Structure formats: C-alpha cells, structure tokens
N, C-alpha and C positions, 0 to 999 in steps of 0.2 A: 183925499180928505175934504178938500175944498168943494169938489163936485157933490159930495154927499151933503155937506152943510147948506149949499145953495138949493139942492133938491128938496131937502127936508124942511127947510125954513123954520127950524126950531128956535124958540126964543131963549131957551136956557139949556145948559148941558144935561141937566137931569131929565130932559125931555127925550133923550135918545132911547129908543126901544127896538125890540126884535122885529116888529112888524114894519117899522119905517125902513130899517136896514134891508129887509127882504124885498120890499117894494122897490127900493133904490137899485138893488142888484138885478132884479128881474127886468125892470123897465130899461135901465141903461144897458144891461147885458144884451137884451134883445135888439135894442135900437142900434147899438154900436157893434153888434155881433162879436161879443167877447168870446174868446176861447176859454176852456176850463181853467187854463193856467192863469189867464188875466183875471178871471173871476176870483180865483183863490188868492191872487196877489192883493186885490182890493179888500177882500175879507180879512186877510192878514194885517193889512194896514189899519183897517177899522178896529180890529181886535187889539192891536197894540195901543191904539189911542184909548180904547175903552178900559184896557188894563190900567192905564195911567189915571183915568177918571175914577176907577175903583180905588186905586192907591191914594188918591187925593180926596176921596170920600164925596165926590160929586154924584156918583151913582153907587148902588149897593152891589150889583152884579154885572158882569160883562155879557151883554145880550148877544154878542156874536158867537159865544161859545156853544150856543144851542142851535146854530144854523149849520145845516149839513153842507159841506163843501163838495163841489162836483169832482168826480173822479178824473184823474189825468189819464189820457190815453198813453199806452206803452209805446215809447218811441222805438222804431226799428232802425238799427244801425245800418248805415250805408257801407258797402264794401265793393271791392273789385272782383270780377270773375277771374278764374284762372287764366283765361285767354287775355284779359285786359292786363293782368299783372305781368304776363310774359311779354306782351307788346310794350309795356312801359319799361321793362328791363332791357329790351332790345334797343329802344330809343335812347336809354341812358348809356348803353354800351357804345353807341355811335354818336354820343353827345357832341354837338358842334362847338366844342371849345377851341380856344386859341392855341392850346398845347396838348400834348399827350397826357400830361399830368392832370389838367383840368377835366379831360374826358374820363380818365380813370377814376378821378375823385367823384364825379357825378355818378358813375356806375357803382362805385363802392358805397356811396351814401344811400342810394336807392335800394341796393341789395341789403344793406344793413337794416334799413327800415322794414322791408318786406319779410326778411328771413329771421328777424328777432322780435319784432313788435315793440321796439324801443321807442321811448318818447323823444320828441324833438329836442327838449332841453338836455336829456341824457346823451343823445348823440353828439350834440354840439360840445358837451363837456368831456367827451371821451378823451383819454390820454393814451399815449403809446403803451404805458405800463398796464393799461386795462385790457389790451388785446393780447390774450394769452395764447399765442400761436402753438406753443408746445403741447398744450392740453386742449386746444380747440374750444376755448371758452372766451366770453367777453364778461368782464367784471363791471357791473353797474354799481358804482360806489356812492353810497348815501343818496340814493334816488329819492323820489317822492315818498314820504313817510319815514325817511331816515333809515331805510332797510337796504343793506347791500344784497345783491343777488348775482349768481353766475348764470349767464345765458349760453347754452351750448351752440356752437356754430356748425351748420351743416357743411359737408365737404365743398359744395358749390360756393358758399360764402367764404370759406377758408381760401380757396383758390383766387377769388376776386380780390380779397383783402391782401393776400400775399403779393400778388402782382402790383397792386396799388402801392403798397408800402415799399416795395423795391424801387419803384420809380420815384416815390416821395424822397427816399434817401439819396437817389441820384441827383435830384433837383436841389439838394442841400438845405432843406428845411430843418431848422433846429428847435422850433417850438415843441413843447411837450405834448401839445394837443394833436390828436391823431388826424383830425381834419383841419388843416390850416387854411387861412385866407391866402389868396394867390399872391398878393403883393406885400403884405405887412408882416409875414412870418409870425402871425399870432393866430388866435382861435378864429375859426370861421364864424362869421356873424349871422344873426337871424335874417337880416335883409339880403345878404349874399345867398343864403340858402333859398330864400323865397324867389330870388331872380332865377336861380337854377330850376326851381319847380315851375316857374312861369314858362321858361323855355321848353321844358319837357311837356308841359300841358299843350303848348302850341304845336310842338313837333308830333306828339302822339294823338292829339285830338281827344284825350281823356281828361276830364275835369277831376283833378284830385288835389289833395293837400296832405302834408305829412301824417296827420292823425288818421286820415282815411286808410293809409297803409298799415297803421296799427290795427284798425278795425278789420282790415282784410286778413292780416296775420291771425288774429283771434278767431274770426268767423270760419276761415278755411280749416283751421286746426280742429275746431269743434265739429265741423262737417265731416271730418275724417275719423271721428270717434275718440279724439283726445279728450280726457276727462276735464271737467270744469275746474277742479283744484289745480291741475297741471297748467292749464291756460292762465288761471289766476296768478300762479307763481311767475310764469313767463312775463306777464304784464306788470308785475310788481304791485298788484292790488293788495291792500291791507286785509281784505276779506273777500270771500267768494261772492257776496252779494253785489259787489261792484262789477263782477264779470257776467252776471245773469243777463243783462240786456243783449249780450252778443248771441245768446241762445235763440232769441226770436228771429235773428237773421240767418242763422246757420241751418243748412239742410240736415234733417235728422238722418244720421248715418245708419240707423237701425230700421229704416223704412223697408228696405229690401228684405232684411232678415225676418221681420215680423210677418211678411207676406208668405212665408213658408209654412205658416200655420195651416194644417190640413183642411180645416173647414172655412178657410178665409176666402175661398173661391166658389162660385156657384157652378 
C-alpha cells in the first residue's frame, strides 16, 4: 500500500483511479519481475483498501474491481518415482537407530505415509485403538474437516505394522499413541519425526518431506487408474476439487489403451 501511495503521489484519497493503479502494477511488476501470484496479492491489498474507501464514502466505486488479474499457473505436485519410493523404504528398513525398536519405528512410519497417504498430524495422533489389525484398516478419527475415515491397509503394511507393534509391546511402552517417543513414553513429537526424516534424506540421497509422501501416494494411485473420488476419499479431502492438482502430475493410465484406436497409427 505504501509503495502505491509513494508512486502515485496523490494529494487526496479521492484521487485514486483505475489508470493510476494499472500503471503502478505494470511498472513495478516489470521492474521487480513480479510473479502472477505477487501481482494478484498487490491487487487484492489495494482492492481491500478501496473497499474501505467506498464504505467510508471517500470514493464512489472500487477501481480495482475492473482490473483483470493475471492467471495463476497450475502448480504441478512433486512426487517420488516407484524406484525412489522403494529405495526410501529400504533405507528405512535398515534405519541406523540405536535399537531394534527405533529401526522398526522408522520403517513403520515411512510405510504408513507411503501406503496410506496419511497427513503428518494424523500419523502423529494415531492411537493403538485406531490400528484395526483384525479388519486391516486404520481409523483416522476426526481428521482435517472433522470427518472420520477408514483407510484400508495393504498386506505389506499389515506385516510391517504387526512386527513393529510386537516389538513395541516387548519394549514396554504404555502410552496409547501408536508411535511413541523413544525416551518419554509419550507421543512422538514433530521435531523427532523431522530428525528421522533428515537421517533418511542423508542416507538415501532423496530430498523428501512427509507431505511429499502423501503426494506420491495420490499420484501413483491416479497413474494406475484409481478414480479421482476414491483418491479424494483416501486423502480425506472435503471435495474432489482439492484432489484435482494431483491429476497434472499423474501419468494418464489410459494412454496405452487409447492407442489401440485402429486409425491412430499411420
């Protein structure tokens, strides 16, 4: 806002107009190489200010409303390849922890991220009662959006979590949280999880973070032809629109199928 007022050098608030604002956006945008997002943010700030000026009757109309905002480029979600995911799982399986439990916990955490698409906050808040071994499901209770959901566990994840939980019981952890801290017998903290991630990044040479594993889960499912509504459910999205960005990263599973069209080849 201050940048605009200095640039326009207007003597009174009612001197604000569409032309001044457009010149400011174009000149400063080109000079400072604003991205479309930055330009939109500046226009949004100016628009809010002009809305206030209209409400206070300094000006009659908001001049920003008639200025076309630049389109935002669709962001493509990053994700791991199948080979990278397998390499990361192998690094987690042989995690250089100080105990068998620490190694198995790292393996179980990484596998849960990759095989369920769970959010970091949801994983840290998992309790023993949420891991339904008998029906091979994980209950995500009151996740984002206050909606419970059941995530099916693939056999590989069931085996990993079963072994982890067996050793967990042998170690004598009594906290109700499924993934406990090593020394305090309480919930695993976000900082401890990040330390584990940092070790795996260094060990594997793969630059990743927990949410990237969620991206990988969604993108690889879509690439295999799983429907958008199903992936949206697994991710716990309130609506399918939130899942759409993953489509831009996924390989179209029907590319080979459509090439069977008889006149598709010369």
